[in-house]
N, C-alpha and C positions, 0 to 999 in steps of 0.2 A: 301290494299293501304290506306295510311293515307294522308289526305289533310290538308295542313297548310295554313291558310288564314291570310294575313296581309302584313305589310310593310317590305321592305328592304331599308336600308339607309347606309350612310357612317358616321362613327364616326371620327371626326377630333379632335385629342387630341393634345393640345398645351402645350409644356413644358415651364419651366421658361426662357429658352433661345429663345423662340419664334419659335422653331422647331415644325413642324406639322407632326403628323403621321396619315395617312388615313387608317382606319380599317373598314372592312365590318361589318355591324351590323343591328340592328332592331330585336326586340324580336321574331316575327314569323320567320324571316330569320334564326336567330340563332337556333331556335327550329327545323326547317326543316333540317339544317345541322347536328344537333345532331342525329336526326332520321336516316338520310342517312349514317352517319358515323357508326352507330350501326347496319347497315345492314337491315334496314326496308324500304320497297318500299314506297316512299314518293313523293308527288307532291306539289309544291309550287304555291299557287294562290295569286300572288302579281305582280304588274307592275314593270318592270325594264326598265330603260332609255336606249336609244341608245348612251349615252355619255360614256366617258372613265370609269367613276365610275360604270355605269350600266354594262359595259362589264366585269369589275372586279367582280361584284356581280354574274353575270351569270356564269363566269368561276369557282367561288368557289362552287356554287351549282352543276355544272356539275362534278367537281372533287370529290364531296361527294356523287355522284350518285342520286341526287335529280332531278326529272323531272320538267319542267316548264309548268304550265297550261296555262299561258298567255305569249306565246312565242314571239309574235311580239314586237319589241322594241317600247317603248312609246316615243312620241316626247318631253315630258316634261323632265326637268333635274332631276337628282337624288336628293332625300331628304338628308339633312345634319343635323347632331347633333354635336355641338361644345362643347368641354369640356376643362377646365383648369386643367392640371395635377397637378398644384401646389396648387389647392384648393380642396382637398379631404376631405369629411366628412364621418366619420364612415367607412372608407375603400371603399367608393363609390364615383365615379365621378358624378358631377352634370352637366346636359347637357342643352344647349340652342338649340332649334330646329328651323330649317329653312325649312318650309314645303309648303308655299304658292306657287302655280303653279308648284309643283313637282309631282313625281310619287306616293307619299305616299297615295293619295286618288284618283288617276286618273282612276278609273274604277267603273262601275255601275252594277246593278243587272243582266241585260241580259248577259253581258260579263262573270260575275262570275258564273252564273248558267250554261252557255254553257261549261265552263271549268271544271265543277265538274264531275269526272269520275263516271260511273255507278257502278264501282267495289269498291267504297269507303267503308271502314269499320270503320274508325274513322276520326274525324275532330277536329282540334285545331284552335282556333281563339283568338286573343288578341291584346293588346296594342292599337296602333293608329287605327286599323281596327274597334274598338268599339267607336272611338272618332270623327274621321274626316268624313265629308260628301263629296261625296255621298256614300263612301264605307261603312260607318257604317250602313246606312239604307239597303244597299245591303246585308251585312252580316246578319243583323237581319232577313230579309226576307228569305234568303237562309236557315238559321238554322231552322226557324219556319215552313217552307213550303216545302222544297225540299229534305230533307235528308231521306234516307231509314230508316224505324223504328229500324233496328238493329244497326245503326251506333252509335258508342260511341262518345260523344261530350265533349271536355275539353275546358274550358274557363279560360284564365289568363288575368285579366284586366290590370295588370302591369301599374297602373295609372300614368299618366303624367299630374299633375294638371296645369302646365304652358300652356298646349295645350288645355285644356278643357275650353271652353268659357261659357258654361251653365251647372253648376254642377247638377241642378235638372233634366234637360233633359238627361244628361249622366246617372244619377242614374236610371231614369225611363227606359231607353233603357237596361241598365245592368240587371235590374230586369226582363224585358221581355225576354231577351236572356236566362236567367237562367231557364226559363220554358222548354227549350229544352236541357239544359246542364245536363250531368251526373256527371261531376267532375269540380269543380272550385278550382283553385290554387291561393291563395292570400298570399302576404308577409305581415308582420306586418306594413310596410310602406303603403301598399294598404289599410289595415284596418283603419289606421289613417286618410285616406282620405274618404273612403267609410262610415265608421261608427266610427267617432272619439270618443274615450273614452269608447267604448264598448268592453268587454272581448271577445276573439276569440270564446270561447265556446257558448256565447250568440249569436254571429253573425252566427255561424254554425247552431244552432237550428232555428234561424229565417229564414235562407236561404233554409234549407232543406224542400222539399215537396216530393210528390210521385215520381217525376222525378229525382231530384238532390240527388244522393246517397252518395257523398263524398265531403267534404270540406277539403282541405289541406292548412295548414298555415306554411309558412317558416319564419325563423327568423335568417338569417345569420348563425353564428356558433352554435346557440342554437338548441336543438332538434326540429325535424319536427313533427307537430301534425296533425293528420288526424281525422276528426269527421265523424262517420258513424251513421246511425239510431240506431244502437245497442250500441254505446259507442265511445270510443276514443282510438287511437293508437298513441304512441309516439316513435320516432326512433332517436337515436343520430346521429350527423353529424361527419364524419371523420375529424380529425384535420390535417391540412396541412399548409405548408408555403405559405401564400397567396401572390401572385404577383399582381393579378388583379381580382376583383369580377365581371367585365363586363361579362354578358351572363350567369352567374351561375344559375339564376332562369329559364332562357330559356332552359339551358341544363337539369335542373331538370325535366321540363315538357316533353321535348323530350325523356329523358331516362325513365321516368315513362311510357309513351305510348309505347316506344320500348320494355321495359321489359314485359308489359302487353300483347302486341301483340305476342312477341316471345314465350310466354308461352301458347298461344292459348286461352287466357282469353277474355271475352266479357263484355259488360255493365252489364250483369246479374250476374257477379261474383264480382261486386264492393262492395257487402254487406259482403264479406268474409274478416274478420279482418286479418287473417294470410296471405292471398295473398296480401292484401294492405300493410301490414308491410314489406313483402319481396320486393314489388315494391318500397316502400319508401327508403329502405336501398340501393337498386340498384341505384335509382335516386340520392340519396345523395352522393354516391361514384362518380358518373359521374360529378355532380355539383362541388364537391370538387376538382377533377382533373382539371376541367376547370379553377379553381381559381389559379392553379399553373403556369400559363403562361400568358403573356400579350395578351390583346384583347379577344374577345369572340371566343375562339378556343376549341370546345369540343373534348374529346378524341375519338379515333377510337375504334372499337370493339376489335382489337388486344391489345390495351393498357389496356382496361378494363379487358379483360380475363386474362391478365398477373397477375393481382392483385387479382382477385376473379372469382368465377364461374359465367358465364352469359349464359343463364338465370339461 
């Protein structure tokens, strides 16, 4: 069982004519859907509203086979992220977030701890769950005190500078969380915020300790680099006709964990460069397929296996 902690929200994409497309989103929500679609037993630990958007988000998780750890509808409205489809930079949409008084951070430690299954084998946490209070404090406490020793922990900061009010406090929490992380996935955009001007290999060396075994750096269509205590692994990214990059990084994280789990691997295997390279290739294929359709819509296991062997 893999537990995914974080937010679900609605992406409102506005085109030049003023037409609005409402798409399910949120980094952890997208990651949970990827895991579910790839056949992995998954539980989503995030609040969903009782409003119409919340019902849409709930239906998508159910359709993808993802269980809800916090099943009761929240009284708060769904969080929104609004993007101008006519203002795309580097193939990516830029979002304005509407989060105050919404479900994005509407849960505290007791609720989160009670929802964590005893059978959890891996945990993913990221994006707004590391930023907003009170959920950020809850996630930190859960990761540092409540997880079984064997549970693999993956962290994806997916930094949203516009939402972070205190950068120093955010960086301090991120550093503390990494004391229980086994894998951290960062994009080059994340590195530009976390460690501006510092080469990825220097960041990886700085982050690694006895616990953190793997630092993965993604860079759009450029090769994925993974830094291990024993060296570096680099894997090319499949070239596809890109329709939308939304959710590609989330799909990458979900696919990495899915492949790792499907092959019976654990946190003790993260030091194996060959296994890491194979997982990176599988994750890159899933992320590339996600880019071939509008919205954050990861491929199903059947779609993936039509193109390559899985696992």
